[in-house]
N, C-alpha and C positions, 0 to 999 in steps of 0.2 A: 749401887745400881743407878743408872742414869734415868732421866724422866721418861723417855720413850719406852725403855724396857719395863719400867714399873707400870706404865699404862697398858702395855701389851699383856703383861702377866695378870693384871687385874681383870682385863677384858676376858682373857681365857678362863681364869679361875672363877670369876664371879658373875659373868654374863653368859658367855658362850657355852661352856661345859655344863652350866646349870639350866640350859634351855631344853625344854621338851621339843623333840624334832617336829611334833605336830602343833606346837605353839611357841615358835622361837621368839625370844625377847627382843630381837634386833629387827624384826620385820614390822615397821611402824605402819605400813599400809594395811596389813592384816589386823593389827591392833586397833588402829583408829577407825577402820571401816568394818570391823567385825567380819572379816572374810574367812571362809572355810579354808583349812590348809590344803595346799596343792603344790605340785611341782612348779617351781617358778625361778626366774633368773636371779631374784634378789637373794634368796636363800643359797642358791648355788654359787653366787659371788662369795659368800662367806665361806663355803666349803672350799672353794678354790684358794682363798687366802689361807685357810688352815692347812691345806696340803702344801702350799708354798712354805709355810712356817715349819711344817713337819720335815720337809726336805732339808731345812736349815739346821734344826736341832734334834731331830729324831725323837721328839717327845711322844711316846706311844699313846698318850691320852688323846692327842690330836688326830691320829689315824683311827683310833678306836671310835672317837666321836663322829668322825666323817663317815665311817662305816655304819654306825648306828643311825645317823641322820639319813643317809642315803637309803638304807634298807627299809626305813619307814615309808618310802615312796616307791621303791623299785622291788618288784616281786622276783622270786627265784627264776622265773622264765624270762626276766628282763622287761616285762610289761610295766607300764607306769599308769595305773588306773586313773589318776587325776590329770593326765595329759592326753589331749585329743590331737593326734597328728593332722587330722583334717582341718584344724584351725590354721595350719600353715603359719604358725607364730614363731618368728625367729628367736624371740626371747626364750622359748622353751628349749632351744638347742644348746644354750649356754652350759647346762649341766652335763651335756654329753662328754665334755672334756674331763669332767670329774670322774665319770664312769670309766673312761679310758685309763685315767691315772690310777684309780682304785684297782682296776683289772691288772695293770702292770705291777702294782705293789703287792697284791694279794693272790692273784691267779684265780680269784673267784669268778666263775663263769656268768653269774647273773649280771655282772657289769658289762662283760663283752656282749651278752645277749641284748642288754639295754642300749648300748650305743649303736649296735648293728640294727636294732629295730628303728631307732631314730633315723639312722641313715636310709634304710630301705623304705620305711613307711612315711617319712616326711621329706627328707632332703632330696631324694631322687625325684620325687614328684612335685617338689615345691615350685609354685608358679613364679615366672620371671618376667621382667620387663623386656622390651624388644632388644635392649642392649645386652641382656643376659644376666643382669643383676636380679637377685631375689626380691620379690615383694616383701614388705616388712611383715605383714600379716594378711590373712584372707580378708579381714574386715577393713584393711587399708590397701586395696588393690592398686597395682601399677605405681606403687610408692616406694621410694628409698628413704629410710631414716638412718642417719649415719651411726646412731647408737647400735643399730641392728648388726652392723659390721662386726662389732666385738662379740656379739652373741653367736655368730656362726663361723666366721672365717678362720679363727685359730683352731677350732675343732676340725674344720675341713682340711686345713694344712696338716694337722696331726694324722688324720685319717689317710690322707694321700701319702704321707711319709711312711706310715705303718705298712701300707700295702704296695709302696713304691709305684703309685699310680700317677703317671705324669699328667694325665688329663685333669685330674682333680687339682693338682698343684697349679697347673696353668689357669684353671677356672678361678682359683683364689687370687692369683695375680691380676687376672683380667678384671675381676670385680673391684679390687683396689684401684686399678687404673680408671675404671668407669666412674667410681665414686669421686675420685679427684677431678676428673674431667667435667663431671656434671655439677658437683656441689661446691667446689672450691671457689672462693672469691679471690681473684688475682690482686685486688687492691689491698685487702687486709691479710690474705693468706689463710684466713679461717674458712671453715666449711659451714654452709647453711645446714640447719637441722634436717630439713626434709625436701624432697623433690616429688612432684606429682607428674607423671608422664602424660596425663590427660589435661593438665592445667585447669581442672574444673573444681578442685577443692576450695573451700572458703578461704584457706590460708595461702593458696598457691598464686604466684604471679601469673597473669593470663598469658604472658609471652614466654617466660623462662620456665614456669612450673615450680620455681623455688619458693620455699618459705621465706619470710621477711627478715629473720634474725639469726644471729650466731649464739646458740645456747652453749654455755661452758661445758656442762657435763657431757653433752653429745660429742663435742670435740675431744674431751678427755677419754671417752670410750674409744674413739677412733685412734687416738694416740696409743692406748693400751693394746688395741687390736694389732696395730702395726708393730709395736714392740714385741709382743708375744710371737707374732709370725716371724719376725726377724730372728728370734731365738730358735724357732722350730726349723726354719728354712734359711740358714745363714748365708746362702748364696743368692738370695732373692734381692737383687740390686734395686728393683723397682720399689720394693717395700722399704728398704733402708733409705733410699733417696727420699721417698715420701715422708718417712718418719722424721728424718733430719730437717727437712724443709718445714714440716708442720711444727715441730718443737721450737725451731728458731723463730717462726712467725708468732706462735703463742707467747713466747718469752717476752716479746715486745709489749705485751699487755699486762705483765706482772707489775704490781706496785713495788715500792722500795723494799718491802719485806717478803716479796715473792708470792703474794696472794693474787688470785684472779677473781674477777667479778662474775656474778651470775650471768650478766650480759657484758662480755669483756670490752666491747668497743664503746660502751656508754658510761664513761668514767664519771660524768657529772649528773647522771640521771637520778632524780629523786627516787628513793626506795631501792636502788641497786645496792648490792651488798657483796662482801667477799664470801664466796661459796666454797665450802670445804671439800665436798666430795669430788667436784671437778678439779679443784686445785691439787688434791691428792692423786688423782689419776694422772695429772700432768707430772707430778713429782715422781711417781712410780715409773712412768714411761721415760722421763728424762734420765733417771738413774740407771735404768736398764739399758737405754740406748748408749749411754756412756760406757757402761760395763762391756757391752757387745762391740764397742769400737765404732758404732754408727755416728756418734757425736763425740765432741771433745770435752775437755775439762770445764769449759764455760757452761755447758748444759748440765754437767754433773753438779757444779756449784749452784746453779739455779734451782735444780731439783732439791738439793740439800737445804737451801734457804727456805723453800716452800714448806718442806717437811718440818723443819725446825720451827717455823712460825706457827704452823698448825699445832704442833706439840706444845709450844710455850704459851700461845695466846688464845687458842680456840678449844682447848681441852681442860676441863676442871678435873684435876687429879686428887682432889681432897677427900673424895668418898671411896667406898669399897668398889663401886662401879664408876669409872671415869665418865665424864659427860662431854661428848664431841658435839659441838654446836654448828649452826649455820649450814644444815644439810637441806637442800631442796628435796621435798618428798617425791614429786613426780614432775615430768614435763612431757607433753605430747602435742599432737596436731589433729584437729578434726575430732571425729568420734561423736558420741552422744552429747558431749558438752560443747560441741562446735568450737573447739579451741582454735583461735585464729592466728596463732603464732606471733602475735604482736609483742612488743617489749612489755606492754602493760600486762599481757597474759602471763609471761614468764615470771614477772614480779608479783603476780597474784597467787601463785601456787604456795602451799603451806611450806613453812620452814620448820624443820624438826631437829631433834637431838637423837643421837645413838641409833640411827638407822644403819642397816648393813651397807647401804650404798655409800656411806662415809667410813664406817669402821673397816669394812673389807679392804678398800683402797689404802687405808692407813696401815693395816697389817702388811699388805702387798709392798707398799713403799718401804716399810720397816725392814722387810727381808732384803730389799736391795741396798739399804743403808748398811746392814750387817755384812753384806758381801764385799763392801769396800774395805772394811776393817781387817 
């Protein structure tokens, strides 16, 4: 058994399947801040990864656990008591794709009821900027955060494909177009983390409305969103072109071992560090893009190098539960903490181990590595 397979098996056997759905051992935000359990994007990232792994090896334990976990939050009528659609929080949409996947796998109507409720009670009503892109959350009005793209657009693409709804699919493409037009920096090829259409937030440039820095994980989420939509909509040239462009641009900031920094362009900044969750999202997207024919073998090899380096140098596999290091806990803009989006801000956020925001992309990337073999 190779090292990555050993790591995956240990995570499955000794961390994931041993977690109470209402107290998952991988959600470090909940653990550190003693948060009550609720429907959230972090846990749903883990379930997404498990279902990808289930597609690969048909281990019934993975499907059974995904069902058990989801049923702890979703009632038989599809309602999710710990989710308030009126929050208009894009992060909460992330789990809708798991509901669709579980419905397709099991035929259980609670899952269809669930994703239809999310569609009808949130997405149809979700407020938008003047360009047509969704607000990130009701508490962040008139703002695009590029990590939000991952939370919503792959589900929208699947929903549009399920019902053969051209308007929904065109909406997905247009939002990708607008995000690139508004937040991409032509000099670096990277995307700024946020955009404020009013240019009034403490972090927003008064002329452009853009936040000041390129945060790795937000660019990683955008890569993953594009990669997933390229698989759902294989003829979406705009998405494949954007993905190829972004992957080639990000690759320029990889070090010799394939790792990317928390702030990719600040190679010599004190306190900057190789961040694993964003690097793994890049690896996952690079490997998937190569498999789909969006990119060539150069990008595949770059993704493999990143995955291999994380496996060999950033995971301690000597214990029953492996330890994945260098995961930025959170990153955001504004809010009650008045996060100003500076380099100093991103380097001040907690760095943790074994959070789902790192483990889930590791599993996702692993599934793509296995598809090469």
